C-alpha positions as CSV (number, residue, x, y, z in Angstrom):
1,M,63.0,95.2,54.7
2,K,61.6,98.0,57.2
3,Y,59.4,95.5,58.8
4,A,62.5,93.1,58.8
5,I,64.7,95.5,60.1
6,G,62.1,96.3,63.1
7,M,61.5,92.6,63.7
8,L,65.6,92.1,64.4
9,C,65.3,95.3,66.5
10,F,62.7,94.0,68.7
11,F,64.7,90.7,69.4
12,A,67.4,92.4,69.8
13,S,65.9,94.1,72.5
14,L,64.4,90.9,74.0
15,V,67.8,89.4,73.9
16,L,69.9,92.3,75.7
17,A,66.8,92.8,78.4
18,A,67.3,88.4,79.2
19,C,70.8,89.0,79.6
20,S,70.4,92.2,81.8
21,E,67.8,90.1,84.2
22,D,70.0,87.3,84.0
23,A,73.1,89.3,85.2
24,D,71.4,90.7,88.1
25,K,69.6,87.1,88.9
26,G,73.4,86.3,89.6
27,S,74.4,89.0,91.6
28,E,74.2,89.1,95.5
29,H,74.0,92.3,97.0
30,Y,75.5,92.8,100.8
31,S,75.4,96.1,102.8
32,G,76.3,97.4,106.0
33,V,76.6,100.7,108.4
34,F,79.1,101.1,110.8
35,L,79.6,103.8,113.6
36,S,82.9,104.8,115.0
37,M,83.4,107.8,118.0
38,E,86.8,109.3,118.5
39,A,87.3,111.9,121.2
40,I,89.5,114.8,120.1
41,D,90.7,117.5,122.5
42,A,90.0,121.0,120.9
43,I,93.5,123.2,120.2
44,T,92.6,126.9,122.2
45,P,95.3,129.3,121.2
46,E,97.0,129.9,124.5
47,D,97.1,133.8,126.0
48,L,100.6,134.3,127.2
49,F,99.6,137.6,128.3
50,S,99.0,137.0,132.3
51,D,95.6,139.7,133.7
52,V,98.3,140.2,136.7
53,I,99.9,142.4,134.9
54,L,96.7,144.4,133.3
55,H,95.7,144.6,137.6
56,N,99.2,146.4,138.2
57,V,99.8,149.0,135.6
58,E,97.6,151.6,134.2
59,F,96.6,151.6,131.0
60,E,93.3,152.3,128.8
61,K,91.3,150.0,126.7
62,E,89.3,150.4,123.4
63,E,88.0,147.7,121.4
64,V,89.1,147.3,117.9
65,G,86.2,145.0,116.3
66,K,85.4,141.2,116.6
67,G,87.6,138.6,116.6
68,E,87.8,134.8,115.7
69,P,86.1,132.1,117.5
70,V,87.8,130.2,119.6
71,E,87.1,126.2,119.9
72,V,86.1,125.5,123.7
73,G,86.9,122.0,125.1
74,G,87.2,119.0,123.5
75,Y,84.7,117.5,120.9
76,T,83.8,114.0,119.6
77,M,83.7,113.0,115.9
78,K,81.5,110.5,114.7
79,T,82.3,108.7,111.6
80,E,79.5,106.3,109.7
81,T,80.5,104.5,106.9
82,T,77.9,102.6,104.9
83,Y,79.4,99.6,102.8
84,D,77.2,98.5,99.5
85,L,78.7,95.2,97.7
86,I,77.2,94.0,94.6
87,M,79.2,90.4,94.1
88,R,79.0,88.3,90.5
89,E,81.1,85.7,89.7
90,F,84.1,86.7,88.5
91,E,83.9,90.9,89.6
92,A,82.3,92.9,92.2
93,D,81.0,96.5,92.9
94,L,82.1,98.1,96.1
95,Y,80.3,101.7,96.9
96,I,81.5,103.1,100.2
97,K,80.1,106.2,101.6
98,T,81.8,108.1,104.6
99,E,80.4,110.9,106.7
100,K,82.1,112.9,109.7
101,R,80.2,114.4,111.9
102,T,81.8,117.0,114.6
103,D,79.6,119.0,117.3
104,K,81.8,121.6,118.1
105,M,81.5,124.5,120.8
106,F,82.9,127.6,119.9
107,E,83.0,131.3,122.0
108,A,83.1,134.7,120.0
109,T,85.9,137.0,120.7
110,R,86.7,140.7,120.7
111,V,89.7,142.8,119.7
112,Y,91.0,145.3,122.0
113,K,94.1,147.3,121.8
114,Y,95.7,148.7,125.2
115,V,97.7,151.3,125.5
116,F,100.0,151.4,128.5
117,K,101.4,154.1,130.6
118,Q,104.7,154.5,130.5
119,G,106.3,154.0,133.9
120,T,107.7,151.2,136.5
121,Y,105.1,149.3,138.9
122,G,107.1,147.3,141.7
123,V,109.0,144.5,139.5
124,I,107.0,145.4,136.3
125,Q,108.2,148.2,133.7
126,I,106.6,149.7,130.7
127,S,108.7,151.2,128.2
128,E,107.6,152.3,124.3
129,N,108.7,148.7,123.0
130,A,108.2,146.0,126.0
131,I,107.1,144.9,129.2
132,T,109.6,143.6,131.3
133,V,109.1,141.8,134.8
134,N,112.2,141.4,137.0
135,G,113.9,143.4,134.3
136,Y,113.5,140.3,131.9
137,P,111.4,140.8,128.8
138,Y,107.7,139.8,129.1
139,C,105.6,141.1,126.2
140,K,106.5,143.4,122.8
141,L,104.9,146.4,122.7
142,Q,104.4,148.8,119.7
143,K,104.5,152.6,120.6
144,F,103.2,151.5,124.2
145,A,100.2,149.6,122.2
146,L,99.2,145.4,122.6
147,I,96.9,144.1,120.1
148,R,94.9,141.5,122.5
149,T,92.1,139.1,121.4
150,E,89.5,138.1,124.3
151,P,86.6,135.7,124.9
152,I,83.5,137.4,125.7
153,G,81.6,134.6,127.3
154,E,78.8,133.9,124.3
155,K,79.1,130.6,122.9
156,Y,77.7,128.7,121.0
157,S,77.5,124.9,118.9
158,K,78.1,124.0,115.1
159,Q,78.4,120.8,113.5
160,D,80.4,120.3,110.8
161,V,79.8,117.4,108.3
162,E,82.3,115.7,106.0
163,T,81.2,113.6,103.1
164,E,83.5,111.1,100.8
165,N,82.2,108.6,98.5
166,Y,84.0,105.8,96.6
167,K,83.0,103.2,94.2
168,G,85.6,100.7,93.0
169,I,85.3,97.6,90.6
170,F,86.9,95.1,91.5
171,S,88.4,91.3,90.3
172,C,87.2,88.3,92.0
173,K,89.5,85.5,93.1
174,S,87.6,82.7,94.8
175,N,88.9,80.0,97.5
176,G,85.7,78.1,98.5
177,R,83.7,80.6,100.5
178,N,86.4,83.4,100.7
179,I,86.9,85.5,98.1
180,T,89.5,88.1,97.4
181,L,88.7,91.7,96.1
182,S,91.5,93.9,94.3
183,N,92.1,96.9,92.4
184,S,94.5,99.6,92.2
185,D,92.9,101.3,95.0
186,Y,92.2,98.3,97.7
187,M,92.3,94.8,98.6
188,F,89.5,92.8,100.5
189,E,88.9,89.8,101.3
190,A,85.2,88.5,101.9
191,V,84.0,85.3,103.5
192,L,80.6,84.5,102.2
193,D,78.5,82.9,105.4
194,G,74.7,82.3,104.3
195,N,73.1,85.3,104.2
196,K,76.0,87.4,105.6
197,C,79.0,88.7,104.1
198,K,82.1,89.2,106.6
199,L,84.6,91.8,104.9
200,M,87.7,92.6,105.9
201,E,90.2,95.0,104.8
202,L,93.4,93.6,103.4
203,S,95.4,96.2,101.7
204,P,95.8,99.5,102.1
205,E,95.1,98.5,105.7
206,N,94.8,95.8,107.9
207,K,91.2,96.4,109.6
208,N,88.1,94.3,109.8
209,I,85.1,96.2,108.6
210,G,82.2,94.1,110.0
211,I,79.4,92.0,108.8
212,L,77.6,92.9,105.8
213,E,73.9,91.6,105.6
214,K,72.4,90.0,102.5
215,Q,69.9,92.2,100.7
């Protein structure tokens, strides 16, 4: 009895393996890697306090501590997207890996405390709560003091990498060489041409992905 059960399990494993091999033989694998570049302007906090004020008034300056680094100049975001498509007769697996890399330039800063001396310096007037120019408010003070963050000339670069992975199972609707792939997330159109597959996204965006090569 044990021998009979063992033989049944052995034959069952052979059948499953054969089915798995048949499924692999019936599938086609296409892959492609696509690059895109996007120039982005760095958003640097605007310093509204003019150094002209400092050149014309009396003050004492002391360092409070280290400030947050600020971005210097623009940078480029490089996006690398890999599509792996495994086609079968009635369904397909699609793997999408998106990697975004940005090289940003930063400049170190220090935080300083300026304590101004009360008085009138031409058109500039210093009071306990504000600096005025020609009688108009220029900036607020707290007990003659202003906290200011300043760059110190030390620059360095930093690379940020963001990775997103997507895996979806799609139903396939064939119309000759054109195959529509759809699930609840996306809809694609795949056009098979020999050892190549032209892939287009239909939803949620309408865009051409590119050519995937048969593996």
